[in-house]
N, C-alpha and C positions, 0 to 999 in steps of 0.2 A: 391546511398543508403546511408543516412546519418549516420555516425558514432556517437552516441549520446553522447560518453565522449569528444570527440573531440568538438563537438557543445556546450557542457557546458564550456569547456575550452575556447573556442574563446569568447563566450558571457562574462565569467568573464575577460578575458584579454582587451578586446577592448570597453567593455562598462559598465558605472555604471548604477544601476536601472534607466530606462527610460520607455517611453510611450509603450514599446512593451517587456519589460522584468523586472521581478521582482525577488528577491531572499529573501528567509526566512532561518532563523536559523532552525525552525521547524514549523509543523502545527498540530493541535489538531482537529479531526474532531468529537471528542467524545460530549462535551457540545456544547449546542446552540452557546455561543459565538464563539468558533473556527469554526463553520460551517458558521456562519453569515460573519465572517472576510474572509474566503477563498473563498465565494460566491461573496462578495463584490469585490475581486481582479480579479476573473473571468469575472464578468461583466464589469469592467473597462478595462481590457486587450481585451476583444472582441469587446466592443463598440470603443474602441480608434485605432482597427486595422482591418477594415472590409475588406482589401485587401490583407493581410499577415499574417502568423502565429504570435503567439506571445508566451511567455514562462514564466514559474515560475520556480525557480531552488530552492530546499530545501535540506538543510545540509550544508550552508554556512554562515560562519561568516560575519555579515555586515561591520564591520570596515577595515577587511583586506583580505577579500575573502578567507581565510583559509576554506579549505574542511574539516568539521568535520564528515559529514555523519550524517545520520536518520536510524531508523530501516527498515527493509526491509517493504514494504507497499503493500500488494497484494489484495487490494479492487478494483477488476474488475467492481464493480457495481459504481463506483464513477459518472459516466455518469447519473446514474438513481438518484443520490442526486441532481445533477446539473438540471436534467429535473423536478424534484419535485417540486423546488424553484424558478427556473429562467424561465421567458417567454421569447420565440425566444430563446432558449439556443445554445450555440456554441457546437460544437464537441470538447469533451475534452479528452485527455488521460493522466494517470499517468504511468511513466515506472521508474524502479529503475535501476541505472547505477553504475556498481561496479567501485571502483577505487583501484589501486594495494596496495595504502598504507593503505587503510581500513581494519579492520576487516571483516572476512566473512559475519557476520551479519548486516553489516553496509554499506549504498548506500548511492547515491545522488539521491534523488527524482526529476525528469524531468516532469513538466506538460506542456504539448503542447496545444494550444488553437487554433482550425483551424478557418480561416475567416468566419464571420458570414454573408458575402454577402448584408451588407447593413441594415440588420434587427436589430434593437436595442434591447440589452438584458436589461431586468428589473427583478425585484424581483416579482414572482407570487403571494407570500403570506408573511405575517409577519414573521420575523425571529429576535430574540433577539432584538435590539433598530432600527433595519431598518424596516419601514412599507411596505406594500405590494406597488407595483409601483415605487419603488425607483430605479432610473437609476445611474449609474456610469461611469465616465471616468478616464483617466490618465492624471495628470499635472506633468510632468517630472517623477519623481520618487514615486509620491503620488496617490493613488486611492481616489477620492474626489466624492461627490454627485453632480450630474447635477445642483443642486439647487444653489450650490455654485461657481462651475466649469463652464468653457465656453462650455463644451460640444463638443469641436472641435475634430474632427478624423483627427488622425496624417498621413501623407503621409510616411510610413516607409519601403513601398515595395521594392525599390532598396537595401537599408541597410540590410533589413533581408535577401533579396535573395543572397546578397554579403556573409554573414555570413554562411548561409546555404552551398553555394557553396564551401566553404573553409572547410567545415566539412564532405565532401564526404569520403566514406570509400576507402582503397586501398588495394591491396594483403598484403602488409607489415603489415597493422594493423590487418589484419585477423589472419596471422600467429602469430604476437605476443600476440593476444588475445587469442589463442590457447595455446601457451607455458605457458603464465601466468595463465590461467585456470588449466592446468595439473600440474603446479608447486605447485599451492595452496591446490590441493586435492590429491596429490599422494598417500595418504595414504587409500583412499577409491575408488579406481579403476575408475578414470576417463576415459571417453571415448567420441567419438565424431560421429556424423552422417551427412552426407552430402545430403541435399535434393535439387532437380530439378538442380543439378550441380553449385548451386549457393550459398545457405544457409547454414552456417555451426551452427550445435547446439552442445555445450558440455554438457556433464551432467555426474553426480557422485552420488553414494549412497551407503550406507552399505546394502547388500543383506541379505534378509532373506527367506527362502521357509517354508510356512505353507500350509499342506493339497495340495500339488503339485501347489499351487500359490505363485509366487514370489512377495516380496514387498521391498521397501528400505526406508530405514530412513537416516537423517542426507542428505538429497538430496538438490542438486543445480544444477540449469539449466540455461544456458545462450545461448541467441543467439548472437554469436559472430561479425556478420557482422555489427549489430548496438550497440554492446557491451550493450545489454540489459540483465539484470536478470530477467527470466521469472517465476522462483520459487524457494523460499528458505524455508528449515524448518529443524530446528534441532531435533524436537522431532516428529512430526506426521509421519505416515507411508504413502507411496502412491504406486500405482501400475503404470507401464509404459507399453503403447502398442506403437509400432513403425511400420508403413508401408511405402510405396514408398513415399508419399506426405502428411503424417501425422503423429505428434507427439501427443499423448494423456497422460494425466496426470489424475488420479484418487485418490483425497486426503481423507484420512480418519482421524478422530480425536477419540482420546481416552477418553470415558466418564463413568461414573458410581457412585456408592454410595456404602460405607460399603465394600470396598475391592472386589466389583464385578464389574468389568470393562471389556468393548469390545469396539471394532472399530467400528465407524458408518461412512459410506461415507458421504463425506460432499459436495466437490465441483469437478465436472470434467471440465478440460481444453483441448480444442482441438486446435492444431496450424496447420493450413491447409496452405500448400506451393503450389503456382500456377506457371504456366508455364511462365507467364509475369513478373517474378523476384517481386511478391508481395505475401503476406502472411496475413491471417486473423485469429485472435484469438477469438474463441467460448468458452463461459463458461456456466455451467449450474450448478445451486445449487441442490444436490440431497438429502439434509439432511433432516431427518425425526426424529425430536426430542423425545428421550425415554421419556416415562412417568412412574412416580414412585408413591408410595403410599403417600398422603398429609400428613398423621400422621408422617411420616419418615421425610419427607421435613420439616415440621413445627420444628421437633425438631433439624435437621442441621440448618435450618434458624437462630434459636435462638442462637445456638452455635457459629455460626459465629458473630452473633451482640457481643456477649459475648467476643470472642477472639479480636476482634478490640477494644472493650473497654478496654480490659487488656493491649493491646499495646499502646493506647494513656494515659494510666496511668502508664507505666513503669514496669507493673508486669511481672516477669519472667513466661515464659510458660512451662508447663511440658513436657516430650517428647511426649506423646499422643497429646497434643494440638499443638506441632509442626508440628505433622502430619496431623491434622486438618487443621491447617493454611495452609499449602502447597496446600491442596485440595480445599481451601476456594473459589478461583476464579471459578474454574468449578462447583463447589456445588451451587453457588450463580447463575451460569448460568444455571445450571438444574432448580433450582427454577423459575427463570423467564419463561422458556420454559413450566413449569408447572402451570402456572398461578400465580405467585408471582410478579406481576408487577412491584414493587419497588425493585426487587431482583438487577438490574443492577444498579439503584441510589445508593443503598447500597454499591455495589462494587466499584464504582467510588469515593464514599465518603472515601473508605478504601484505595485509590491508594497511597497516601502518605505515610501511615503507612506501607503497604506492601512493598513499595521501600526501605523505611528505614531499614526495617528488613533483607531481603535478595534479592540477584539478582534472585535467583532460583523462590522465590514466586512473584517476580515481572514479572517474564517472563511468569509465569501462569497468571498472570493478563493480560497481552498484548495478549497473546494467546486467552484468553477468550472473550476479545473484538474484535478481529479479527474474531472468529466464528460468533459472534453476528452481526456483521457489513455486511458479507457475507449474513446470513439469512434474517437480516431486509431490505436490499435494494433490495432483490431479490422479 
């Protein structure tokens, strides 16, 4: 089993960007430009590596390989995005890899692209400035259109196999991973579970019992064998169910208007461990958007527009307006779910102002887009 943290270190230590490996400071899958550039690199890596895995590492400075990290990204539906836009899509996974020196909410993103076995990947439809039918390859560290590039498939099989072989997990790494996790979460009752005498899952969370049901907040869950963070949330509450071969997580999100909030089930994640030292992760979005009176939503929608305009103009907000601003990302999200189709556009336009105003409001913004991604790509 590959230790993904060690794999990232080996990629950074022994190779500059090349035909089987790319690195990014960050990616943004919100706007079409961000999606298009990401899909371009996925196509290029898949087409240039039909016989071996290829990788993209996210959260690393390009000049000096400094690991700065990115936000935890739990979009399990990223394959749906790829399937929607790419003809002959490769199998792609996005994993969150914790590093000891990073804060709990930052990780390194690892995108793994499995070989496409000779099927050329191309864009299924237009996106941003790339027309349908576009095909991309890697020339050194650059993803380039086959119109201008050679379209040569690189023979990287032996080199990639060697890097992966030197990234295998061992008992020492597993134990170090457990100790690291417990040390970081000693204030919220960390624990561990062993599945099939092989897989070690560490998790922690602040417990709350409501009507005889147990919920957890500030939840962090990691598969130690591979150094993969499976789940992380500072705010949302989850319920956890553990059996002999399964670890299940049901995530709830807090939504509402005018001080009337409740928790809604969002997504269920089930990790199934098998006897042959493999595991499978199944996800199912179970979210049913709450519906509200249109007149109330129109009032809130217009209030949100006014608040953002005040921020742009440098006008000081009243305490009541500050409270409305904190809820602005989730209320825009609820407007979108209730038929205000430009609600998300309005929210994304407010991004820079929210980020400048406060980290707490910006976190609400990121959480709202995370909910949207899960629902949209489902």
